Phi, psi and omega in degrees: 000325180297321178297316179300317180297320179297315180295318180300314179298322181295317180296316179299317179298318179297317179297320179296319181290327183274344185306316181294340183271347185273141174234149181297138182280339181231141177292152178294143179288143179295157182302323183299332182285339184262357181287139176264091184228044182294151180208161179259131178216205173246161177302320181298308183294327178296318179295319179297315180296324179295311180298316180301322181292341181270002179278133180268170182299332182275005178097343181284171177236137175272155184297326183193173186293338184245016181265117178299128183299326182297341181270355181264113180292163182305318182299313183286335174294318178293318180294322177295322178296320176300316180299320179296316180297317181298313181297314182292329176295314179298321182279357182064039187228030180296336179282356179283346181245174175282091188297315182295324178296322178296315180299314180297321178297313182296323181294343176293340180270348182278127181214110175053041177092347181246188178246127183223122178295136178307131179096346180275164177281158184301326183283003176262006179297151182222175185301134188268021185305308182297315180302311183289327176298317179297316180296325178294316179297328180276359180073027184235021183295337179289355182268007172242157183276115183301315182295323177298316181297313180302314181298315181295312184298312182294333178291345182262004179274135180265165179303335181281001178096341179276174182238147172281150177279320183232152180305321183290341180291154177253324185254159177287155176216158177295320178298314179298321180292318178300313183292328178291313180294324177299319180296314180294323176296317184298325181262006178069042184233031180293344181290346183273348185267145176276098185297324181299320179293319179295318179295326176298318177296316181298322179291331181289344181246014182258143179247115182294333184287324185248342184077020181252168177239156170249167188287333181205164178301336179267002181297148184274337182210157177269134190234134180296334181287347178272353183301317183303314181299317182294314183296316180294321177301312182290328178295313180295329179276357184057045184230026180297331182285359177282352181230153175266119187261008184301311182291328177296314180296314179301317181296315182296326185265356179231282186302318186251017186294331178292341179296335179306328189256019173291312177190170181299327181294314179293321176301319179298318178302313184290317181292326175302313180301309182295323182294312187282338175268007174075030183242016183296330181281354178275355176293125179303147184302320180298315179292321179300313179298321180294320179298314182297314179299318181297317180298312184295329179289347179279351179277127184274133175285350182291309183223004176089350177281170179255153174246170186284336180220150182303323183294350182260359189296341180271003180246107182301330182293342182269349180290144183205160180293317182296316179294322177297318179296316180296321179298315180297316180296318180298317178294326177297314180296325180279357180072029186236029177300333180301336179294339179286354176269005175292153176295143185210133180265131178243132185289325182201160180295133180297141184219141170266120188274351179050057182292148178288151176289147176298143182297141177286146179299134182273124177262119182297141179292160178301144181294131176253167178296131179087009182268005183300323181296320178294318179298317179297321179296320179294319179296319179295315181298325182281320189262340182301313178301323180292319180295322178299316181295317180296315180299318179298319179297317179297314180297319179295319178299317179294324179296316180295315180300316180296319180297319180291323177296317178298322180294319179296320179299317179297323178297313181297321179297317179296324179294318181296317180296320180296324179286000000 
């Protein structure tokens, strides 16, 4: 028992000495996160309120409640705003947000017919498909110059019939072609494009054996994730019948069916493909039921937003606008948007916490003459706490060792007296 008491005292002493050196590893949760304000609503209204809470004063949307805005680049800010617009359009709730602010925000990216992130150089402009699609859904496509868009998009077409995504690119890509055709569709100008040339490019990146596409004629492999771009391009061109989709459908429902459950985004890619080629009803009932259940389990009861996988739904930090948009879109393709009218309990009102960005690593400036005192001060500040801890550990160790030696001496003395 004496040994136990010695060790206990030593541990307590160590904790007392180390207490001033310890800092909390996690920031305290804001008061709003600890409030018990649960309420009953519908899945639809919970999703709308979540998206609405992520809108900033300038009309843009941040990806999620715990994402520092300073860490979201201009391109991804625009893409997140597009995701919010798409989801709210499907839900018939565009009036739930500041619509005009969204339009004004998006128009900051419009430059001479193309899309240019604020602060970038003119030669970094890229295809405006996403931007114009969002403006069309918002009823504001008339606020861009149709002729400017046509001129910009056609200037990005290569001799092989495909389109570059960005001015700086040299070769055509499936992504660039999809975004170019999307832009012309959004402004109602598909009549200006040479469809035969575009179809020639699409055939050059198609694989008859698998029913897949690659991103460019120089691409090394055919990828199931490129299917969505190809299908939407051909859908807008009214040219889906130019390809045989039998092997594509078979692959999606057999070989690649597990890909549906990687995350909501990948599921969206696959369901988009099946929906637009008219094969959504070929999904087996068992797989269909599993998909619907999986999507609904991705909605978080914490704030009503969706996460990318069901296992993350208990972590508010994982909820996001893009995942919420993908969930709504997936249910739309499956013809099950009505499920979003089910009753749903939300623990608290969704909030954007505006977390600070993590501090950037500080690089010490080059040593100047007379800076030795500053360097010594920095070394002392860095190493003094460590030396204190080491010294405390050594002293405690010696204290324990000394206590145990004294205890052994007392035992030997008692034995001698007993004899």
